[in-house]
C-alpha positions as a printed NumPy array, in Angstrom:
array([[  1.463,  11.003,  -6.187],
       [  2.431,   8.378,  -9.008],
       [ -0.092,   5.387,  -9.305],
       [  0.87 ,   2.224, -11.186],
       [ -2.09 ,   0.133, -12.693],
       [ -0.605,  -3.474, -13.658],
       [ -2.579,  -5.183, -16.432],
       [ -3.554,  -1.881, -17.962],
       [ -3.835,  -3.674, -21.405],
       [ -6.741,  -5.684, -19.832],
       [-10.213,  -4.712, -19.389],
       [-10.232,  -4.279, -15.528],
       [ -6.79 ,  -2.338, -15.68 ],
       [ -8.019,  -0.199, -18.422],
       [-11.337,   0.701, -16.456],
       [ -9.163,   1.524, -13.376],
       [ -7.217,   3.966, -15.403],
       [-10.304,   5.758, -16.597],
       [-11.693,   5.859, -13.117],
       [ -8.32 ,   7.431, -11.819],
       [ -8.781,  10.023, -14.378],
       [-12.557,  10.737, -13.623],
       [-11.322,  11.113,  -9.862],
       [ -9.28 ,  13.957, -10.985],
       [ -5.656,  12.239, -10.984],
       [ -3.668,  14.105, -13.547],
       [ -2.662,  11.928, -16.458],
       [  0.873,  12.512, -15.72 ],
       [  0.529,  10.857, -12.259],
       [ -0.757,   7.581, -13.736],
       [  1.558,   4.777, -14.708],
       [ -0.029,   2.187, -17.06 ],
       [  1.796,  -1.188, -17.524],
       [  1.21 ,  -4.2  , -19.486],
       [  3.209,  -6.776, -21.513],
       [  2.239,  -5.391, -24.917],
       [  2.209,  -1.559, -24.776],
       [  1.36 ,  -1.16 , -28.27 ],
       [ -2.382,  -1.97 , -26.889],
       [ -2.374,   1.065, -24.673],
       [ -0.761,   3.587, -27.205],
       [ -3.79 ,   5.508, -26.873],
       [ -3.248,   5.961, -23.223],
       [  0.142,   7.373, -23.929],
       [ -1.303,   9.786, -26.486],
       [ -3.535,  11.065, -23.557],
       [ -0.486,  11.883, -21.396],
       [ -0.307,   8.813, -19.337],
       [  3.042,   7.413, -18.551],
       [  2.979,   3.973, -20.361],
       [  5.763,   1.257, -19.26 ],
       [  6.203,  -2.379, -20.18 ],
       [  5.853,  -4.764, -17.379],
       [  6.04 ,  -8.554, -17.711],
       [  5.264, -10.347, -14.275],
       [  8.02 , -12.778, -15.128],
       [ 10.924, -10.158, -15.839],
       [ 12.117,  -9.069, -12.439],
       [ 14.556,  -6.292, -13.819],
       [ 11.685,  -5.004, -16.164],
       [  9.301,  -4.659, -13.072],
       [ 11.788,  -2.551, -11.131],
       [ 12.134,  -0.214, -14.102],
       [  8.116,  -0.155, -14.562],
       [  7.645,   0.776, -11.061],
       [ 10.568,   3.348, -10.547],
       [  8.996,   6.461,  -8.841],
       [  5.706,   4.807,  -7.993],
       [  3.773,   5.772,  -4.753],
       [  0.788,   3.315,  -4.887],
       [  0.391,   0.223,  -7.089],
       [ -2.663,  -1.756,  -8.164],
       [ -1.61 ,  -5.272,  -8.557],
       [ -4.431,  -6.994, -10.783],
       [ -4.151, -10.69 , -10.366],
       [ -2.307, -12.339, -13.607],
       [ -4.369, -14.28 , -16.311],
       [ -1.463, -16.832, -16.647],
       [ -1.417, -20.307, -16.216],
       [ -2.467, -21.08 , -12.723],
       [  0.554, -22.726, -11.837],
       [  2.688, -19.425, -12.647],
       [  0.286, -17.032, -10.708],
       [  1.762, -17.008,  -7.274],
       [  5.471, -16.673,  -8.514],
       [  4.609, -13.84 , -10.776],
       [  2.642, -11.942,  -7.882],
       [  5.47 , -12.572,  -5.596],
       [  7.835, -10.898,  -8.189],
       [  5.493,  -7.888,  -8.513],
       [  5.315,  -7.46 ,  -4.743],
       [  9.126,  -7.79 ,  -4.393],
       [  9.602,  -5.198,  -7.199],
       [  6.93 ,  -2.892,  -5.35 ],
       [  8.896,  -3.195,  -2.117],
       [ 12.13 ,  -2.289,  -3.879],
       [ 10.64 ,   0.599,  -5.411],
       [  9.455,   1.844,  -2.033],
       [  5.723,   1.845,  -2.934],
       [  3.719,   3.101,   0.024],
       [  0.686,   0.961,  -0.77 ],
       [ -0.396,  -2.135,  -2.873],
       [ -3.836,  -2.813,  -3.601],
       [ -4.531,  -6.371,  -4.776],
       [ -7.418,  -7.645,  -6.694],
       [ -8.117, -10.916,  -4.882],
       [-11.348, -12.952,  -4.769],
       [-14.167, -13.332,  -2.067],
       [-13.21 , -15.423,   1.081],
       [ -9.553, -16.021,  -0.436],
       [ -8.529, -16.936,   3.195],
       [-10.918, -19.856,   3.255],
       [-11.453, -20.564,  -0.335],
       [-11.049, -24.413,  -1.583],
       [-10.875, -23.781,  -5.493],
       [ -7.603, -23.535,  -7.397],
       [ -8.169, -19.833,  -8.086],
       [ -8.867, -19.085,  -4.52 ],
       [ -5.736, -20.823,  -3.398],
       [ -3.586, -18.601,  -5.615],
       [ -5.154, -15.568,  -4.268],
       [ -4.926, -16.769,  -0.631],
       [ -1.121, -17.327,  -0.933],
       [ -0.724, -14.095,  -2.662],
       [ -2.398, -12.291,   0.124],
       [ -0.07 , -14.183,   2.642],
       [  2.916, -13.122,   0.63 ],
       [  1.849,  -9.496,   0.631],
       [  1.447,  -9.363,   4.329],
       [  4.599, -11.298,   5.1  ],
       [  6.664,  -8.768,   3.068],
       [  4.999,  -6.001,   5.298],
       [  4.032,  -3.699,   2.662],
       [  0.872,  -1.407,   3.553],
       [ -1.897,  -2.935,   1.438],
       [ -5.399,  -3.189,   0.634],
       [ -6.922,  -6.417,  -0.364],
       [ -9.912,  -6.087,  -3.   ],
       [-11.67 ,  -9.632,  -2.835],
       [-13.671,  -9.355,  -6.023],
       [-16.387, -11.743,  -6.676],
       [-17.424, -12.939, -10.113],
       [-17.675, -10.642, -13.156],
       [-21.283, -10.021, -14.475],
       [-19.429,  -9.906, -17.876],
       [-18.532, -13.554, -17.451],
       [-22.323, -14.194, -18.185],
       [-23.252, -11.402, -20.366],
       [-20.323, -12.236, -22.902],
       [-21.844, -15.836, -23.18 ],
       [-25.44 , -14.489, -24.079],
       [-25.168, -15.272, -27.909],
       [-24.41 , -18.961, -27.145],
       [-26.797, -19.183, -24.058],
       [-29.661, -17.924, -26.272],
       [-28.619, -20.243, -29.165],
       [-28.658, -23.215, -26.945],
       [-31.561, -22.076, -24.643],
       [-29.658, -22.828, -21.588],
       [-27.135, -21.993, -19.063],
       [-24.744, -24.442, -18.347],
       [-22.667, -24.85 , -15.093],
       [-21.897, -26.986, -12.166],
       [-22.719, -24.152,  -9.329],
       [-25.846, -25.89 ,  -7.998],
       [-27.862, -23.466,  -6.362],
       [-24.961, -21.43 ,  -4.9  ],
       [-25.571, -17.745,  -4.726],
       [-23.135, -15.596,  -6.795],
       [-22.535, -11.813,  -5.904],
       [-21.334, -10.751,  -9.403],
       [-20.807,  -7.174, -10.191],
       [-19.468,  -5.217, -13.28 ],
       [-15.954,  -4.712, -14.098],
       [-16.531,  -0.97 , -14.076],
       [-17.591,  -1.227, -10.501],
       [-14.688,  -3.186,  -9.156],
       [-12.63 ,  -0.746, -11.276],
       [-14.178,   2.329,  -9.555],
       [-13.559,   0.632,  -6.079],
       [ -9.937,   0.093,  -6.95 ],
       [ -9.604,   3.779,  -7.926],
       [-11.308,   4.86 ,  -4.784],
       [ -8.719,   2.968,  -2.373],
       [ -5.796,   4.17 ,  -4.484],
       [ -6.796,   7.954,  -4.281],
       [ -8.264,   8.328,  -0.751],
       [ -6.674,   7.719,   2.66 ],
       [ -8.011,   5.359,   5.294],
       [ -8.209,   2.12 ,   3.379],
       [ -4.597,   0.626,   4.368],
       [ -4.938,  -2.762,   6.012],
       [ -8.543,  -3.165,   5.119],
       [ -9.904,  -6.42 ,   3.55 ],
       [-13.082,  -5.528,   1.335],
       [-15.155,  -8.469,   0.271],
       [-16.686,  -6.848,  -2.952],
       [-19.527,  -8.023,  -4.891],
       [-23.24 ,  -6.92 ,  -6.164],
       [-26.001,  -6.015,  -3.802],
       [-28.281,  -8.547,  -5.356],
       [-26.954, -12.155,  -5.481],
       [-28.354, -14.691,  -7.802],
       [-28.266, -18.551,  -8.482],
       [-27.543, -19.78 , -12.072],
       [-31.211, -20.966, -12.096],
       [-32.111, -17.322, -11.316],
       [-29.67 , -16.117, -13.878],
       [-31.457, -18.242, -16.643],
       [-34.809, -16.987, -15.654],
       [-33.613, -13.345, -15.708],
       [-32.235, -14.038, -19.216],
       [-35.714, -15.348, -20.302],
       [-37.394, -12.394, -19.019],
       [-35.081,  -9.921, -20.627],
       [-34.647, -11.694, -23.914],
       [-38.197, -12.92 , -24.306],
       [-37.452, -16.577, -24.891],
       [-37.062, -19.456, -22.645],
       [-33.76 , -20.183, -20.997],
       [-33.164, -23.074, -18.551],
       [-30.12 , -23.942, -16.176],
       [-28.404, -27.159, -16.813],
       [-26.604, -28.163, -13.696],
       [-23.751, -30.793, -14.582],
       [-21.048, -32.606, -12.25 ],
       [-17.791, -30.628, -12.106],
       [-15.976, -33.237, -14.449],
       [-18.748, -33.171, -17.037],
       [-18.851, -29.321, -17.081],
       [-15.077, -29.175, -17.471],
       [-15.474, -31.672, -20.294],
       [-18.247, -29.473, -21.984],
       [-16.026, -26.385, -21.703],
       [-13.046, -28.28 , -23.423],
       [-15.391, -29.469, -25.993],
       [-16.423, -25.775, -26.539],
       [-12.729, -25.061, -27.455],
       [-11.413, -23.904, -24.164],
       [ -7.78 , -25.335, -23.1  ],
       [ -7.975, -28.317, -20.928],
       [ -6.393, -26.425, -17.959],
       [ -8.827, -23.54 , -17.987],
       [-11.749, -25.77 , -18.577],
       [-10.934, -27.574, -15.287],
       [-10.137, -24.306, -13.468],
       [-13.439, -22.829, -14.375],
       [-15.471, -26.011, -13.595],
       [-13.644, -26.021, -10.376],
       [-14.768, -22.212,  -9.793],
       [-18.466, -23.276, -10.237],
       [-17.795, -25.877,  -7.6  ],
       [-16.766, -23.236,  -5.243],
       [-19.59 , -21.326,  -6.048],
       [-21.842, -24.135,  -4.986],
       [-20.543, -23.802,  -1.61 ],
       [-21.016, -19.979,  -1.45 ],
       [-17.452, -18.868,  -2.136],
       [-18.405, -16.347,  -4.739],
       [-21.178, -14.866,  -2.36 ],
       [-20.956, -11.971,  -0.123],
       [-23.565,  -9.617,   1.614],
       [-20.961,  -7.338,   2.999],
       [-22.038,  -4.098,   1.103],
       [-18.473,  -3.169,   0.848],
       [-18.579,  -2.319,  -2.893],
       [-21.689,  -0.048,  -2.599],
       [-19.859,   1.865,   0.243],
       [-16.59 ,   2.123,  -1.547],
       [-18.225,   3.551,  -4.972],
       [-20.98 ,   5.68 ,  -3.262],
       [-23.964,   4.068,  -5.072],
       [-25.621,   0.837,  -5.832],
       [-23.762,  -1.503,  -8.002],
       [-25.   ,  -2.365, -11.596],
       [-27.441,  -5.225, -11.073],
       [-27.718,  -8.36 , -13.141],
       [-30.941,  -7.052, -14.973],
       [-29.205,  -3.825, -15.938],
       [-26.365,  -5.743, -17.205],
       [-28.426,  -8.161, -19.164],
       [-30.567,  -5.195, -20.682],
       [-27.343,  -3.361, -21.719],
       [-25.899,  -6.497, -23.203],
       [-29.034,  -7.391, -25.229],
       [-29.601,  -3.58 , -25.982],
       [-33.118,  -3.39 , -24.406]])
């Protein structure tokens, strides 16, 4: 059974490849794809099939997916305006290759999400279902790493800055989401299922600031900004204007609970409690 992982040059994709290996999938049965395959040469050295796959290259996708049985479509990190078209090309190529299952990394409540990011996921889900390919929807909440990666700046400024109000966020680690993806790619009984995936312990950004204070031993507060002001702050910090607006809009969605789930799906899929915020902070700060 050949399994394709798109975006294997990225963090979630690489973690999924590692999770597949831990679950006993032979290296020769894994096809790791990405635009710059020099970044995954080490996977090829371990016996994994490595193929170039650019979501904008229809012919290249057909070659990359040849002989595949199952495929993980990790949502593209390209300009938002290009995402749906790129995802459709991947889905079409998977259908042409005769793939028997596509697992798609979507976002929580993609069918009702009001954010720009959520809309792209919702459109992709609809297209996947319209094509009639057996599928699994992995609706991932936010990554814990979205916050732990910001810890140096947060501690320097003494503040978490956002626009999420008191919305609860069910963030989980990339490794746990990758483990869930590996489970549905290697086990039977998941076809047609929609999983709302997130950590067991949700938190607000105020609670995030409190948790950082407790672990780091210094006072951190939460500064809640209007969405437009938050976008401006992100742009001023060096993010491209479009990305800044998309991330600020994501916080707006969080304020309405669009990144919250209490489904327990992630815990059930991986067979253990997901990493908690406290554990992620401690690991990031080496405590």
